[in-house]
C-alpha positions in Angstrom: -206.9 -21.0 -163.1 -206.8 -17.3 -164.0 -207.6 -15.1 -161.0 -208.3 -11.4 -161.4 -209.7 -8.6 -159.2 -211.6 -5.4 -159.9 -210.3 -2.1 -158.7 -213.1 -1.7 -156.2 -212.4 -5.2 -154.7 -208.7 -4.4 -154.3 -209.6 -1.0 -152.6 -212.0 -2.7 -150.2 -209.6 -5.5 -149.4 -206.8 -3.1 -148.6 -209.1 -1.4 -146.0 -209.7 -4.7 -144.1 -207.8 -5.4 -140.8 -207.2 -8.3 -138.5 -209.3 -11.4 -138.8 -211.2 -10.1 -141.9 -208.0 -9.8 -143.9 -206.9 -13.2 -142.8 -210.3 -14.7 -143.6 -210.3 -13.1 -147.0 -206.9 -14.5 -147.8 -208.1 -18.0 -146.8 -211.2 -17.6 -148.9 -209.2 -16.6 -152.0 -206.9 -19.6 -151.6 -210.0 -21.8 -151.2 -211.4 -20.5 -154.5 -208.1 -20.9 -156.3 -207.8 -24.5 -155.3 -211.5 -25.4 -156.0 -212.2 -27.5 -159.1 -215.9 -26.8 -158.9 -218.2 -24.5 -157.0 -219.6 -27.2 -154.8 -216.2 -27.5 -153.0 -216.5 -23.9 -151.7 -217.9 -23.4 -148.2 -220.7 -21.0 -147.6 -221.0 -20.1 -151.3 -224.3 -19.4 -153.1 -225.2 -18.7 -156.7 -226.9 -15.4 -157.3 -230.3 -15.8 -159.0 -230.5 -14.3 -162.5 -226.8 -14.5 -163.1 -225.0 -17.3 -165.0 -221.7 -17.6 -163.3 -221.9 -15.2 -160.4 -221.6 -16.3 -156.7 -221.4 -14.7 -153.3 -219.7 -15.9 -150.2 -219.6 -14.6 -146.6 -216.7 -13.4 -144.6 -218.2 -12.2 -141.3 -220.1 -9.0 -141.9 -218.8 -8.8 -145.5 -220.0 -10.3 -148.8 -217.7 -11.3 -151.6 -219.2 -11.4 -155.1 -217.2 -13.2 -157.8 -217.6 -14.8 -161.2 -216.5 -18.4 -161.3 -216.4 -19.7 -164.8 -214.9 -23.2 -165.3 -215.4 -23.2 -169.1 -213.0 -20.2 -169.4 -210.9 -21.4 -166.5 -211.2 -18.0 -164.7 -212.3 -16.4 -161.5 -213.0 -12.6 -161.3 -213.5 -11.1 -157.8 -215.9 -8.2 -158.4 -217.0 -6.8 -155.0 -216.2 -6.9 -151.3 -218.9 -5.0 -149.4 -220.6 -4.8 -146.1 -223.6 -7.1 -145.6 -226.1 -4.2 -145.2 -225.4 -2.7 -148.7 -224.4 -5.9 -150.5 -227.7 -6.4 -152.3 -228.3 -2.7 -153.2 -229.5 -2.1 -156.8 -226.2 -0.3 -157.5 -224.1 -3.4 -157.0 -226.5 -5.8 -158.6 -226.9 -3.6 -161.7 -223.1 -3.5 -162.0 -222.9 -7.3 -161.7 -225.5 -7.6 -164.4 -223.1 -5.8 -166.8 -220.3 -8.2 -166.0 -222.3 -11.4 -166.5 -222.1 -11.2 -170.3 -218.4 -10.5 -170.3 -217.4 -13.8 -168.9 
């Protein structure tokens, strides 16, 4: 499976410390090893998006595109819970939904 990361995801991930960094690493490994979305813990599909999902890591939300047809996963955002569903992020996710 092809795994890729957006620049903003990498920047946010590099700022994490301690248990959040460890939890993110475990979550990425879980996504890599999953053969379907149902195998992922605490993962929900975003309404209005074809292959976009979100998962929780404590106070953070990870938004990613999981497309089995193209055999790829693209980690788009890692943001705090209080801003995760702002129009700014959802609008940007809307642009990526047609790419994959």
